[in-house]
C-alpha positions in Angstrom: -0.1 0.0 0.1 1.4 3.4 -0.8 2.1 6.1 1.9 -0.8 8.4 2.9 0.2 11.9 2.9 -2.6 13.0 4.9 -3.1 12.0 8.7 -5.9 14.1 9.4 -4.2 15.0 12.7 -3.9 18.9 11.8 -7.4 19.3 10.9 -8.1 21.4 14.0 -5.2 23.7 13.5 -2.3 22.1 15.4 0.7 20.3 14.3 3.8 18.1 15.9 7.1 19.3 16.2 9.8 16.9 16.3 9.6 15.4 19.4 6.0 15.2 19.6 5.2 18.2 21.3 1.8 19.6 19.6 1.4 23.5 19.0 -1.0 25.5 17.1 -0.1 25.6 13.4 0.3 29.6 14.0 3.3 29.0 16.5 6.3 30.9 15.5 8.6 27.7 15.1 5.8 26.5 12.5 5.9 30.0 10.6 9.9 29.7 10.8 10.3 26.2 9.0 7.3 27.1 6.4 9.2 30.2 5.6 12.3 28.6 5.0 10.2 25.6 3.1 8.9 28.8 1.0 12.2 30.0 0.2 13.5 26.2 -0.4 10.5 26.2 -3.3 11.6 29.7 -4.6 15.4 28.2 -4.9 14.1 25.3 -7.0 12.2 27.8 -9.2 15.4 29.8 -9.5 17.4 26.8 -10.3 14.9 25.5 -13.1 15.1 29.0 -14.7 19.0 29.7 -14.4 19.7 26.7 -16.6 23.6 26.7 -15.3 25.0 23.4 -14.1 27.6 25.3 -11.6 24.7 27.3 -10.1 22.5 24.1 -9.8 24.9 22.6 -8.0 25.2 25.4 -5.6 21.5 25.8 -5.0 21.1 21.9 -4.5 23.7 22.3 -1.6 21.9 25.0 -0.3 18.6 23.6 -0.6 19.7 20.5 1.4 21.1 23.1 4.2 17.7 24.5 4.4 16.1 21.1 4.9 18.7 21.1 7.8 17.4 24.6 8.9 14.0 23.4 8.9 14.4 20.4 11.1 16.3 22.5 13.5 13.4 25.0 13.5 10.8 21.9 13.5 12.4 20.1 16.7 10.8 20.7 20.4 14.0 22.7 21.9 13.5 21.2 25.3 13.1 17.8 24.8 15.0 14.6 24.0 14.7 13.7 20.2 15.2 9.9 19.5 16.3 10.5 15.8 19.7 12.0 14.6 19.0 15.2 12.9 21.7 17.0 10.9 23.3 20.5 11.8 24.3 23.6 10.4 28.0 24.3 10.8 30.1 27.3 10.8 31.5 25.8 7.3 28.1 26.5 6.1 28.3 30.2 6.6 31.8 30.1 5.0 30.9 28.3 2.2 28.5 31.1 1.2 30.9 33.5 1.7 33.2 31.8 -0.6 30.6 31.6 -3.4 29.6 35.4 -2.7 33.3 36.1 -3.4 33.8 34.2 -6.5 30.8 35.7 -8.0 31.8 39.2 -7.1 34.9 38.9 -8.8 32.8 39.2 -12.4 30.6 41.5 -11.2 30.6 45.3 -12.1 31.0 47.3 -8.8 27.5 48.7 -7.3 27.5 52.4 -7.1 23.6 52.7 -6.0 20.8 50.3 -5.0 19.5 47.9 -7.9 16.1 47.6 -8.8 15.3 43.8 -8.7 15.3 42.0 -12.4 17.2 41.3 -15.0 15.6 38.1 -16.4 13.2 35.7 -14.8 15.7 33.6 -13.0 17.3 36.8 -11.4 13.8 38.2 -10.4 13.0 35.1 -8.7 16.1 34.8 -7.0 15.3 38.4 -5.4 12.0 37.0 -4.5 13.8 34.3 -2.7 16.1 36.6 -1.0 13.2 38.8 0.3 11.5 35.4 1.9 15.1 34.8 3.2 14.9 37.9 5.1 11.4 37.3 6.3 12.6 33.9 7.5 15.8 35.5 9.2 13.5 38.1 11.0 10.7 35.3 12.4 14.1 33.7 13.7 15.1 36.6 15.5 11.6 37.1 16.7 11.8 33.6 18.1 15.3 34.8 19.8 13.2 37.8 21.2 10.7 35.8 22.5 13.0 33.2 24.3 12.0 30.4 21.9 15.4 28.7 21.9 17.4 28.7 18.3 20.8 28.0 17.7 22.3 31.2 16.8 24.1 29.9 13.7 20.3 29.6 12.0 20.3 33.3 11.9 23.7 33.9 11.1 23.4 31.3 8.1 20.1 33.3 7.0 21.6 36.5 7.0 24.6 35.4 4.9 22.1 33.4 2.6 20.1 36.5 1.9 23.6 38.4 0.9 24.2 35.2 -1.6 21.0 35.5 -3.1 21.4 39.3 -3.7 24.6 38.6 -5.4 23.3 35.4 -7.0 20.6 37.4 -8.6 23.2 40.0 -9.9 25.0 37.2 -11.2 22.4 35.5 -12.9 21.4 38.8 -14.8 25.2 39.4 -15.6 25.8 35.9 -17.4 22.9 36.6 -19.2 23.8 39.7 -20.4 21.4 41.9 -18.2 23.1 45.1 -16.8 22.3 46.3 -13.0 19.3 49.2 -13.2 20.5 51.4 -10.7 18.0 52.8 -8.6 17.6 56.8 -9.1 15.8 58.5 -6.2 13.0 60.8 -7.3 13.7 64.4 -5.9 
């Protein structure tokens, strides 16, 4: 028999965290990992649109890390979990920084804010960046409300949003699009 995707246990607006604790679907942890899931989906779109083998490898690596981030956010913080879960490591942040530096080597210097765009993959990458910033804000909110979360998760999301900004510019650049500088109306 095939695995059933529906359990009906959430029909009244609650769900289980890893560790078995049930919380409302409006709980900040659910909001956090739901936003990370949304980000991961946008990255899948960027990957499908970009059509670049090197970038595809990078994006797949990040998508894997986002599943890790999601599992950390979905875990009951004060309960022993019986399964082995992956962790985010300092090297994951360093890896993002290295990719940012690598892309920046071929990009023109930015002299102003830029308007998101260039092509569909680049524009979608900018949307992913905005979703990433929202995930980061939600995680910071968790910290402010004393909801345990590793500091490294916030750092990873912060660096990832930087990466996505540069990736959006890079995708536009390798496809022949120019940055569109924002000119403030005075």
